C-alpha positions as CSV (number, residue, x, y, z in Angstrom):
1,M,64.3,43.5,-35.5
2,K,65.4,46.4,-37.4
3,E,63.2,49.8,-37.6
4,S,62.7,49.1,-41.4
5,L,60.4,46.3,-40.5
6,K,57.0,48.2,-41.0
7,P,53.6,47.7,-42.4
8,G,53.3,48.2,-46.2
9,L,56.5,46.2,-47.0
10,T,56.0,44.3,-50.0
11,Y,57.8,41.4,-51.8
12,E,57.4,39.2,-54.9
13,Y,58.8,35.6,-55.2
14,R,58.8,33.4,-58.2
15,F,59.2,29.6,-58.2
16,V,58.9,27.0,-61.1
17,V,56.9,24.1,-59.9
18,P,59.0,20.8,-60.2
19,E,57.6,17.1,-60.2
20,N,58.8,16.7,-56.6
21,K,56.6,19.4,-55.4
22,T,53.4,17.7,-56.6
23,V,50.9,15.7,-54.5
24,P,52.4,12.1,-54.8
25,Y,55.5,13.5,-53.2
26,L,53.9,15.1,-50.2
27,Y,53.7,11.9,-48.2
28,P,55.3,9.2,-50.4
29,E,54.1,6.5,-47.9
30,A,50.4,7.6,-48.4
31,E,48.9,5.3,-50.7
32,E,46.0,7.6,-51.2
33,F,48.4,10.5,-52.6
34,Q,50.3,8.0,-55.1
35,V,47.2,8.1,-57.3
36,M,46.4,11.6,-57.1
37,P,47.1,13.9,-60.0
38,K,50.8,15.5,-60.2
39,V,49.8,19.0,-59.4
40,F,51.3,21.5,-57.0
41,A,50.4,20.2,-53.5
42,T,48.7,22.4,-51.0
43,G,51.4,21.4,-48.5
44,F,54.2,22.6,-50.7
45,L,52.2,25.8,-51.6
46,V,51.9,26.7,-47.8
47,G,55.6,26.2,-47.6
48,L,56.3,28.4,-50.6
49,M,54.2,31.2,-49.3
50,E,56.1,30.9,-45.9
51,W,59.4,31.1,-47.8
52,A,58.1,34.3,-49.6
53,C,57.3,35.9,-46.1
54,I,60.7,34.8,-44.7
55,K,62.7,36.3,-47.8
56,A,60.7,39.5,-47.4
57,I,61.5,40.1,-43.9
58,N,65.0,38.6,-43.4
59,P,66.8,41.9,-44.6
60,H,64.8,43.6,-41.8
61,I,65.8,41.5,-38.9
62,D,69.1,40.4,-37.4
63,W,69.1,37.1,-39.4
64,P,70.2,34.5,-38.7
65,K,70.2,35.3,-34.8
66,E,66.6,36.4,-35.3
67,Q,64.4,34.1,-37.4
68,T,60.6,33.7,-37.9
69,V,58.3,30.7,-37.4
70,G,54.9,30.4,-38.8
71,T,52.0,30.5,-36.2
72,H,49.0,30.8,-38.3
73,V,48.0,30.0,-42.0
74,N,44.7,31.1,-43.5
75,I,44.7,30.6,-47.3
76,S,42.6,29.3,-50.1
77,H,43.8,26.8,-52.8
78,Q,41.6,27.5,-55.6
79,A,43.2,26.2,-58.8
80,A,45.4,23.4,-59.9
81,T,48.9,24.0,-61.0
82,P,50.6,21.8,-63.4
83,V,54.4,20.8,-63.4
84,G,56.5,23.4,-65.1
85,F,54.4,26.5,-64.3
86,E,55.8,29.4,-62.6
87,V,54.1,30.5,-59.5
88,T,54.4,34.2,-58.5
89,V,53.7,34.7,-54.8
90,K,53.1,38.3,-53.6
91,V,53.3,39.3,-49.9
92,E,52.5,42.3,-48.0
93,L,53.3,42.9,-44.3
94,L,50.0,44.3,-43.0
95,K,50.6,44.5,-39.1
96,V,53.6,44.4,-36.8
97,E,52.5,43.8,-33.3
98,G,55.6,43.3,-31.0
99,K,57.2,40.2,-32.4
100,K,54.0,39.0,-34.4
101,L,53.8,39.7,-38.0
102,T,50.7,39.3,-40.2
103,F,50.9,39.0,-44.0
104,A,48.4,39.3,-46.9
105,I,49.4,36.5,-49.4
106,E,48.4,35.9,-52.9
107,A,49.7,33.3,-55.4
108,H,49.2,33.1,-59.3
109,D,50.4,30.6,-61.9
110,G,50.3,32.6,-64.8
111,V,46.7,31.4,-65.7
112,D,44.9,31.4,-62.3
113,T,45.0,32.9,-59.1
114,I,45.8,29.7,-56.9
115,S,45.8,31.2,-53.6
116,K,44.9,34.1,-51.3
117,G,44.8,34.7,-47.7
118,T,46.7,35.5,-44.5
119,H,49.8,34.4,-42.8
120,E,51.2,35.1,-39.4
121,R,54.9,34.7,-38.3
122,F,56.6,35.3,-35.0
123,I,60.2,36.5,-34.6
124,I,62.2,34.2,-32.3
125,N,65.8,34.2,-31.0
126,Q,67.1,31.3,-32.6
127,E,69.5,30.3,-30.0
128,K,66.8,30.5,-27.2
129,F,64.3,28.6,-29.5
130,E,66.7,25.8,-29.9
131,K,67.5,25.7,-25.9
132,R,63.6,25.3,-25.4
133,L,63.4,22.8,-28.1
134,K,66.0,20.6,-26.5
135,E,64.3,20.9,-23.1
136,K,61.1,19.9,-24.7
137,A,62.8,16.9,-26.3
138,A,64.3,15.8,-23.0
139,K,60.9,15.9,-21.3
140,G,59.5,13.7,-24.3
141,S,62.2,11.0,-23.9
């Protein structure tokens, strides 16, 4: 973690919604999702918000040796976004508590605010994380 990782850091990320990020593509095996409207899926919205936070902080950590994992998401999804719309995600790093990072997040699709909330991420050592994951997988086998 670099000294530049401080509260107040902001970042903006833009993404045009393709058809394969709509509700029917979230779980193709779910019959219920297949009959739902082709609008930006909440699951993909969460992923986009996580991605924006990652992009915001990667220059401020020893990436890829250090990475971050999401640990908490508290967002609304208050408006539907059609295919082809550009979503702008704005993030602000609110707190740095050791390796725990807390962000304020907002997303807009050019017409509506589609989401607001907070997101927490935790800085990990990628090598140690992978080692622990392999150990867990061995226990589950």
